[in-house]
C-alpha positions in Angstrom: -42.2 25.7 -33.7 -41.3 25.4 -30.0 -43.5 27.8 -27.6 -41.7 30.5 -25.5 -42.8 28.7 -23.0 -40.8 25.4 -24.4 -37.7 26.9 -25.4 -38.0 28.6 -21.5 -38.3 25.3 -19.9 -35.9 23.7 -22.2 -32.8 26.7 -21.6 -34.1 26.0 -17.7 -33.5 22.1 -17.3 -29.9 22.0 -18.2 -29.5 25.0 -16.1 -30.9 22.8 -12.5 -29.0 20.0 -14.0 -25.5 21.7 -14.0 -26.7 23.4 -10.4 -27.0 20.4 -9.0 -23.9 18.9 -9.9 -21.9 21.5 -8.6 -23.3 21.3 -5.6 -22.9 17.5 -5.7 -19.5 18.4 -6.1 -18.7 20.4 -3.6 -19.5 17.9 -1.0 -17.6 14.8 0.4 -18.8 12.9 -1.6 -16.9 14.4 -4.3 -13.5 13.2 -3.1 -14.1 10.8 -5.5 -12.9 12.3 -8.1 -10.1 14.6 -6.7 -7.1 11.4 -8.1 -8.5 11.0 -11.6 -6.9 12.7 -14.3 -3.9 11.5 -12.2 -4.7 8.3 -13.9 -4.8 9.6 -17.2 -1.6 11.6 -16.7 0.4 7.7 -16.2 -1.4 6.1 -18.9 -0.1 8.1 -21.9 2.8 7.1 -19.9 5.3 3.6 -19.9 4.2 3.3 -15.7 2.2 0.3 -15.6 -0.8 0.1 -13.7 0.0 -2.2 -9.7 -1.6 -5.3 -9.4 -3.2 -5.6 -5.6 -2.2 -9.1 -3.9 -3.0 -10.4 -0.5 -1.8 -10.0 2.2 -1.7 -6.2 3.1 0.0 -4.4 4.3 0.1 -4.4 8.3 1.3 -2.3 10.5 1.6 -2.9 14.3 1.7 0.2 16.7 3.1 -0.6 20.7 1.5 0.2 23.3 2.7 2.8 26.2 1.1 3.1 29.7 1.5 6.4 29.6 -0.6 9.5 27.9 1.9 11.1 26.8 1.0 15.3 25.4 0.9 15.6 20.6 4.4 16.8 19.5 5.7 17.0 16.4 9.0 16.9 17.5 10.0 13.6 16.0 13.1 13.4 19.2 11.1 14.0 21.7 10.4 10.7 24.4 6.9 11.1 22.9 7.8 8.8 20.3 9.9 7.0 21.8 8.8 3.7 21.7 6.4 4.3 18.9 6.7 2.0 15.6 7.2 3.1 12.4 6.7 2.4 8.4 6.9 4.3 5.5 5.1 6.5 2.5 6.4 6.1 -0.5 5.0 4.2 -3.6 2.5 5.7 -6.5 -1.0 4.4 -5.1 -2.7 2.4 -8.6 1.1 2.9 -10.6 4.6 1.0 -10.6 6.3 3.6 -9.2 8.1 5.3 -5.9 8.8 9.0 -4.9 12.3 8.2 -2.9 12.6 12.3 -2.4 8.8 12.0 -0.7 9.3 8.8 1.4 7.4 10.2 4.9 7.8 7.7 7.7 4.8 7.2 10.2 5.5 6.8 14.1 2.8 5.6 15.9 1.5 3.9 19.6 -1.2 3.4 21.6 -3.0 4.0 24.8 -5.7 2.7 27.0 -7.6 6.0 25.4 -6.3 7.2 22.0 -3.8 6.4 18.9 -1.1 8.2 18.6 0.3 8.8 14.8 2.8 10.9 13.2 3.3 11.8 9.6 7.3 12.9 8.8 6.6 14.3 4.7 10.1 15.2 3.1 9.3 18.3 0.4 9.9 20.6 -2.6 7.6 23.1 -2.5 4.2 23.1 -0.1 1.0 23.6 -1.5 -1.3 25.6 0.8 -5.2 27.2 1.3 -4.4 30.2 2.9 -4.7 31.1 5.7 -5.1 29.1 7.4 -8.2 28.4 10.6 -7.9 25.5 12.8 -11.2 26.4 14.0 -13.3 24.5 11.8 -13.1 21.3 9.6 -11.9 22.2 6.5 -13.0 20.6 3.1 -11.2 19.9 0.3 -7.8 19.2 2.3 -7.0 16.7 -1.0 -7.0 19.7 -3.4 -3.3 20.7 -1.6 -0.7 19.5 0.6 -1.7 16.8 3.1 -1.6 13.7 5.1 -5.1 10.9 5.2 -5.7 8.4 7.6 -8.5 5.9 7.5 -9.5 4.1 9.9 -12.3 0.9 10.7 -13.0 -2.2 12.9 -16.5 -2.9 10.8 -14.8 -5.9 8.8 -18.6 -6.7 8.3 -19.6 -3.4 6.5 -16.4 -2.4 5.4 -17.5 0.5 3.4 -18.2 2.7 6.4 -14.6 3.9 8.5 -12.9 7.5 9.2 -11.3 9.3 7.5 -8.8 12.0 8.8 -6.6 14.5 7.4 -3.9 17.6 8.6 -2.1 20.0 6.3 1.3 21.5 7.0 -0.7 24.8 8.8 -2.3 22.1 11.0 -6.0 22.9 9.0 -7.5 19.7 9.3 -11.1 17.3 8.9 -12.6 13.8 10.4 -15.3 12.4 8.7 -17.5 9.3 9.3 -17.2 7.8 5.5 -20.7 5.6 4.8 -20.2 5.1 1.2 -23.1 3.4 0.4 -24.9 7.0 0.9 -26.0 9.8 -1.3 -27.2 12.9 -1.6 -27.8 14.5 2.2 -25.0 12.1 4.1 -23.2 15.2 5.5 -19.7 12.9 6.2 -17.9 16.4 8.9 -20.9 16.0 10.9 -19.2 13.9 12.4 -16.8 15.0 14.9 -13.9 12.2 16.5 -12.8 14.7 19.7 -9.0 14.1 17.8 -6.3 16.5 18.7 -4.5 17.7 15.5 -0.8 19.3 14.6 1.1 20.4 12.1 3.9 21.8 11.6 6.9 23.0 8.7 10.4 23.2 9.0 11.6 25.5 6.1 15.4 24.6 6.4 15.4 21.5 6.5 12.4 21.0 4.0 10.3 18.7 6.1 6.5 19.4 7.3 5.0 17.1 10.6 1.4 16.1 11.3 0.5 14.7 14.8 -2.6 13.5 15.2 -4.4 11.5 19.0 -7.3 9.9 18.0 -9.7 8.9 20.8 -9.6 4.7 20.3 -13.6 5.3 20.7 -14.3 8.1 17.8 -13.5 4.4 15.6 -14.8 1.5 17.6 -17.4 0.5 20.4 -14.9 -2.7 21.5 -12.7 -3.1 23.8 -9.0 -2.2 21.6 -6.4 -5.1 23.3 -2.4 -6.8 22.2 -3.9 -8.3 18.9 -6.9 -5.9 17.6 -7.0 -5.2 13.7 -8.4 -2.3 12.3 -8.7 -1.7 9.3 -6.3 1.4 7.5 -4.8 2.9 4.6 -2.0 6.3 5.3 -1.7 8.9 1.8 0.0 12.0 1.8 -1.6 13.8 -1.0 2.1 16.5 -2.5 2.8 18.8 -5.3 1.5 22.0 -7.0 -0.1 22.3 -10.5 -3.7 20.4 -11.8 -4.3 16.6 -10.3 -2.4 15.8 -13.3 1.2 16.6 -12.0 0.3 16.3 -8.1 1.8 12.5 -7.0 -0.8 10.8 -4.6 1.3 8.5 -2.0 -0.4 4.8 -0.6 0.7 2.8 1.9 -0.7 0.6 0.7 -0.8 0.8 -2.8 -4.9 0.5 -3.9 -3.8 -0.3 -7.5 -7.0 0.6 -10.0 -8.0 2.8 -12.5 -10.7 5.5 -13.0 -12.4 5.9 -9.4 -10.7 7.7 -6.2 -7.4 5.6 -5.1 -7.4 6.1 -1.5 -11.7 5.6 -0.9 -11.3 1.6 -2.2 -11.7 0.2 1.6 -11.6 -3.7 -0.3 -7.5 -2.8 -0.6 -7.1 -1.7 2.6 -3.7 -2.9 4.7 -3.8 -3.6 8.7 -3.6 -1.2 12.2 -2.0 -3.6 14.1 -2.4 -3.7 17.9 0.6 -5.0 20.3 2.1 -5.0 23.2 
């Protein structure tokens, strides 16, 4: 029969493991778990998995000589010379979301990359009250747009992550998929500008970003420069199995986060 001390140890060890697991799930590394339930939903339906095949998607962004003020108005002169692309496909399945079809506009200057997301919606899922004063982790558990950028073509598991919510809440993260445990991706600060705005009348929300080029690369950006990139939108109420996970470049993976799949990223191409 086990002693009283043995029983205490047997009870304490599972509790310690639970605390350890919970603390890790509170870190950004746990972002890789948020989309998993969405996979099981589609696996139980007739929706088929997609298959990734190169060449990956490419988004060409033109050069603009001026450095305009950032705004969320798609009709403003700021965005008049931008390139555009669309996010409308599920990240992992042969499934389109035409009612959520999201336009992304972009251009670059000598110092910054500008992006504008135009997001039609049915109903918003927000963290409230809003707090734009600092990084807000777990934005991915509510409505959000995300974009991942990286210039490292040797170690593709190192890149930058940016997220903006309709409220203007934000997070920027230095991702290194090979670093775990005590690595704090949120400690990094890109120095970017971002805005969010909701048009309740037309049921469209907007997210705009101005990202310093130096926050992604130490190399000079010029015409023909290519970055590894992907663009995302997460939408909807309820558990992940009822939400929508959209990717510009479909990543087509199962039982893992469909966003953090750098081997299936597309390309951001700087042009003049």
